[in-house]
C-alpha positions as a printed Julia matrix, in Angstrom:
327×3 Matrix{Float64}:
 124.07   -88.22   12.19
 125.27   -84.8    11.16
 129.03   -84.43   10.74
 130.36   -81.32   12.5
 132.18   -78.69   10.47
 133.65   -75.23   10.92
 134.29   -72.39    8.51
 136.93   -69.71    9.04
 137.32   -66.52    7.0
 140.86   -65.15    6.9
 142.12   -61.85    5.53
 144.58   -61.33    2.66
 147.71   -63.52    2.96
 146.07   -65.49    5.77
 145.93   -62.58    8.19
 143.47   -62.55   11.08
 140.57   -64.94   11.06
 136.85   -64.89   11.84
 134.77   -67.96   12.62
 131.69   -67.64   10.41
 130.28   -71.14   11.08
 127.23   -69.68   12.77
 126.33   -67.69    9.64
 126.33   -70.7     7.3
 123.1    -71.7     5.56
 124.71   -74.24    3.21
 128.09   -75.49    2.08
 128.97   -77.45   -1.07
 132.48   -78.97   -1.31
 133.14   -80.54   -4.69
 135.77   -81.93   -7.02
 136.2    -83.58  -10.41
 138.88   -85.69  -12.07
 138.68   -83.19  -14.95
 140.0    -80.34  -12.78
 142.86   -80.3   -10.28
 141.28   -77.58   -8.12
 138.51   -78.4    -5.66
 135.73   -75.86   -5.14
 133.89   -74.58   -2.08
 130.55   -72.79   -2.41
 129.06   -71.2     0.69
 125.81   -69.39    1.42
 125.87   -67.13    4.49
 123.12   -65.21    6.24
 124.79   -61.93    7.22
 122.57   -59.67    9.34
 123.55   -56.02    9.21
 121.73   -54.92   12.35
 124.85   -55.01   14.5
 123.92   -58.26   16.26
 126.97   -60.07   14.79
 130.25   -58.78   13.33
 129.94   -58.36    9.56
 132.68   -60.49    7.95
 135.26   -58.7     5.81
 134.42   -60.25    2.43
 137.23   -58.5     0.58
 139.52   -59.32   -2.3
 142.32   -61.58   -1.1
 140.27   -63.18    1.7
 140.25   -66.97    2.02
 138.0    -69.72    3.37
 139.26   -72.52    5.62
 136.81   -75.42    5.86
 137.25   -78.14    8.49
 135.18   -81.29    8.87
 135.61   -84.78   10.24
 138.51   -83.74   12.43
 140.7    -82.33    9.64
 141.19   -79.41    7.26
 139.39   -80.22    4.01
 139.84   -76.99    2.07
 141.87   -73.78    1.99
 141.17   -71.42   -0.87
 140.98   -67.79   -1.85
 137.61   -66.18   -2.51
 136.89   -65.91   -6.22
 133.44   -64.4    -6.08
 131.14   -62.74   -3.57
 127.53   -61.79   -4.28
 125.28   -59.73   -2.01
 121.88   -58.14   -2.48
 119.99   -55.33   -0.8
 116.8    -57.42   -0.76
 117.94   -59.83    1.95
 120.87   -60.88    4.14
 122.09   -63.7     1.87
 125.73   -63.71    0.75
 126.96   -66.27   -1.81
 130.67   -67.1    -1.87
 132.81   -69.32   -4.06
 136.45   -70.3    -3.72
 138.98   -72.64   -5.34
 141.97   -74.27   -3.69
 145.59   -73.84   -4.85
 144.87   -75.88   -7.97
 143.65   -72.56   -9.32
 147.26   -71.37   -9.54
 148.28   -74.4   -11.57
 145.59   -73.48  -14.09
 146.41   -69.75  -14.0
 150.2    -69.85  -14.51
 151.99   -70.67  -17.78
 155.4    -72.29  -17.6
 158.38   -72.93  -19.89
 160.21   -76.21  -19.27
 162.4    -78.62  -21.2
 162.8    -82.02  -19.57
 165.34   -84.49  -20.94
 165.05   -88.02  -19.61
 164.19   -87.03  -16.04
 161.96   -88.96  -13.64
 158.37   -87.79  -13.89
 158.15   -87.02  -10.17
 161.31   -84.86  -10.4
 159.82   -82.92  -13.3
 156.6    -82.35  -11.34
 158.6    -81.2    -8.3
 160.54   -78.76  -10.49
 157.29   -77.27  -11.82
 156.02   -76.74   -8.28
 159.33   -75.46   -6.94
 159.79   -72.82   -9.61
 156.47   -71.18   -8.73
 156.43   -71.75   -4.98
 153.59   -74.28   -5.02
 153.75   -76.66   -2.02
 154.1    -80.32   -2.96
 153.27   -83.35   -0.85
 153.71   -86.86   -2.28
 154.36   -87.06   -6.04
 153.96   -90.55   -7.49
 156.92   -92.1    -9.29
 156.3    -93.25  -12.84
 158.99   -93.56  -15.5
 160.92   -90.81  -17.25
 159.97   -87.91  -19.51
 161.56   -86.04  -22.4
 159.31   -83.18  -23.42
 159.29   -79.45  -24.09
 156.62   -77.08  -22.78
 156.51   -73.55  -24.17
 154.08   -71.29  -22.33
 151.78   -74.13  -21.18
 149.48   -73.91  -18.13
 151.02   -75.74  -15.17
 148.0    -78.0   -14.65
 148.31   -79.19  -18.26
 152.05   -79.78  -17.74
 151.39   -81.91  -14.66
 148.6    -83.89  -16.35
 150.79   -84.45  -19.42
 153.73   -85.65  -17.33
 151.56   -88.27  -15.71
 149.81   -89.21  -18.96
 153.31   -90.04  -20.26
 153.99   -91.97  -17.05
 150.76   -93.92  -17.57
 151.92   -94.98  -21.03
 155.1    -96.39  -19.51
 153.66   -98.03  -16.4
 150.08   -98.91  -17.37
 148.91   -97.25  -14.15
 146.45   -94.38  -13.66
 147.28   -91.19  -11.79
 145.32   -88.37  -10.18
 146.59   -84.89   -9.31
 144.83   -82.99   -6.53
 145.5    -80.72   -3.57
 145.39   -81.83    0.04
 143.13   -80.0     2.48
 146.19   -78.13    3.74
 146.96   -76.85    0.22
 149.8    -79.04   -1.09
 149.81   -80.76   -4.49
 149.77   -84.54   -4.41
 149.8    -86.97   -7.31
 148.62   -90.45   -6.41
 148.14   -93.72   -8.21
 144.44   -94.34   -8.68
 143.51   -97.44   -6.68
 142.79  -100.76   -8.33
 140.75  -101.99   -5.38
 138.13  -100.25   -3.28
 138.58   -99.31    0.34
 135.11   -97.74    0.51
 131.58   -99.08    0.1
 128.16   -97.62   -0.62
 125.39   -99.93    0.57
 122.46   -97.53    0.89
 121.51   -94.82   -1.58
 118.77   -92.23   -1.91
 118.82   -92.23   -5.73
 120.8    -93.9    -8.54
 120.84   -92.79  -12.19
 122.5    -95.26  -14.58
 123.86   -94.3   -18.04
 125.92   -96.3   -20.52
 127.38   -95.04  -23.81
 129.64   -96.14  -26.68
 129.95   -92.67  -28.21
 133.75   -92.73  -27.84
 134.18   -96.44  -28.43
 137.5    -97.81  -29.66
 137.84  -101.59  -29.72
 141.05  -102.12  -31.69
 144.55  -100.64  -31.5
 146.99  -101.11  -34.36
 150.69  -100.96  -33.48
 152.92   -99.69  -36.32
 156.67   -99.37  -36.72
 158.25   -95.98  -37.36
 158.17   -96.9   -41.06
 154.43   -97.55  -41.06
 154.58  -101.35  -41.04
 151.79  -103.03  -39.09
 153.33  -105.0   -36.21
 150.33  -106.09  -34.21
 146.69  -105.48  -33.38
 145.32  -105.55  -29.84
 141.57  -105.98  -29.85
 138.47  -106.31  -27.72
 136.95  -109.3   -29.51
 133.56  -109.13  -27.78
 133.13  -105.46  -28.67
 134.25  -106.09  -32.26
 131.54  -108.72  -32.64
 128.87  -106.36  -31.34
 129.91  -103.04  -32.86
 132.32  -103.56  -35.75
 135.89  -102.26  -35.85
 136.72   -98.81  -34.47
 140.49   -98.5   -34.49
 143.21   -96.3   -33.02
 146.86   -96.49  -34.13
 150.09   -96.01  -32.19
 153.73   -96.04  -33.24
 156.17   -98.34  -31.5
 159.29   -96.81  -29.93
 162.02   -98.02  -27.63
 161.04   -95.77  -24.72
 157.46   -96.98  -24.27
 155.51  -100.18  -23.85
 153.29  -100.3   -26.95
 151.32  -103.25  -25.61
 150.63  -101.5   -22.31
 149.66   -98.28  -24.07
 147.29  -100.15  -26.38
 145.65  -102.0   -23.49
 145.22   -98.73  -21.59
 143.7    -97.08  -24.67
 141.14   -99.88  -25.01
 140.31   -99.61  -21.31
 139.82   -95.83  -21.54
 137.69   -95.97  -24.69
 135.45   -98.98  -24.21
 131.84   -99.13  -23.12
 131.38   -96.31  -20.6
 128.99   -96.91  -17.73
 128.42   -94.02  -15.34
 126.17   -93.71  -12.33
 125.02   -90.67  -10.42
 124.5    -91.75   -6.83
 123.02   -89.72   -3.98
 123.91   -90.75   -0.44
 123.11   -89.56    3.07
 126.09   -89.03    5.42
 128.82   -90.28    3.05
 132.39   -90.64    4.33
 134.49   -87.52    3.72
 137.17   -89.7     2.15
 134.76   -90.48   -0.71
 136.11   -87.93   -3.21
 137.11   -87.95   -6.88
 139.8    -90.45   -7.81
 138.86   -92.98   -5.14
 137.5    -96.46   -5.82
 134.24   -97.63   -4.25
 132.17  -100.8    -4.21
 128.5   -100.1    -4.82
 126.06  -102.61   -3.36
 122.66  -101.07   -3.98
 119.77  -103.46   -3.62
 117.22  -100.84   -4.62
 118.61  -100.16   -8.1
 120.04  -103.62   -8.65
 123.4   -102.08   -9.63
 126.54  -103.31   -7.94
 130.23  -103.49   -8.72
 133.54  -101.65   -8.51
 133.46   -98.02   -9.61
 135.77   -95.01   -9.59
 134.63   -91.59   -8.41
 134.88   -89.11  -11.3
 133.11   -86.3    -9.46
 131.84   -85.59   -5.97
 129.74   -82.97   -4.21
 129.39   -82.98   -0.42
 126.63   -80.67    0.8
 125.75   -79.54    4.31
 122.32   -77.96    4.69
 119.53   -77.98    7.31
 121.56   -80.16    9.63
 122.19   -82.88    7.04
 125.28   -83.98    5.15
 124.47   -85.39    1.7
 126.71   -86.58   -1.1
 126.23   -86.75   -4.85
 128.78   -88.8    -6.77
 129.5    -89.48  -10.42
 130.8    -93.04  -10.59
 132.56   -94.56  -13.6
 132.85   -98.28  -14.22
 136.23   -97.72  -15.88
 139.37   -96.31  -14.27
 140.37   -93.57  -16.73
 142.93   -90.8   -16.99
 142.07   -87.17  -17.66
 142.28   -86.71  -21.43
 144.76   -84.64  -23.39
 148.46   -83.85  -23.58
 150.37   -80.59  -23.9
 153.88   -79.67  -25.02
 156.0    -81.32  -27.69
 158.39   -84.23  -27.81
 161.78   -83.17  -26.48
């Protein structure tokens, strides 16, 4: 059954508003764990014969997308393409995560809770914040670093201290939230249209050596089964009083082991099935089943059907990379 949706076009700074749902040919709503901002791509059929009001597709306009009884996306238009050959208009927009990527900040945090540091980043630039997960303390300096990299670094540091995984994203209403990635699935996929299965050991690491500040080997934490199959591929970390070296090593092995990813296509998926969520796949057709995390999602509405395409990862990983310098 088709899930109802509506699409509203507002003017600069949210002024006015025109319901353009009836002009929609297709909508794609997508996200990725590699990018805080979610994207909306829309194709409209805009007749210019006076039969319908021509929408004001101007700089500063925004799209408001509602589906499943709630607001799923608010974002400013980034691009608009028209042609004289037909009535098709292609639009693309990003949510407020775009501002985290497009603003550089200067901060120096000294032993403050991670969630307080994240709230300070948002507050200084007027970015709405919803729930911000708690996760240890941070001492770090950021000099002219993009805000999305600051947020991801804060929670990468938190992950080292807690052993948990975090995801930063914006709510449908446009507020930043940072959540702990679930360890258990609340969603299930039992029927699929297509499943593509890929495994790789290109980034394999199966041993972590823990050294003292003086370079003395303290311990090795290993994946014995992988060592037997692939030989030793080792990462090193330095022990310090403000982090759990054992937890960091275990997380490193989890993030850099055998990677199994699936691309799954589904008809009428739940709207809550978005990047960062955990899902149980029970697909009798492909023979693949198990617990996976959603690394990327695309929900598409076209020709009266709602379809989903999801990139599922067997391992629960953090977005890679850190910014700034030790405080």
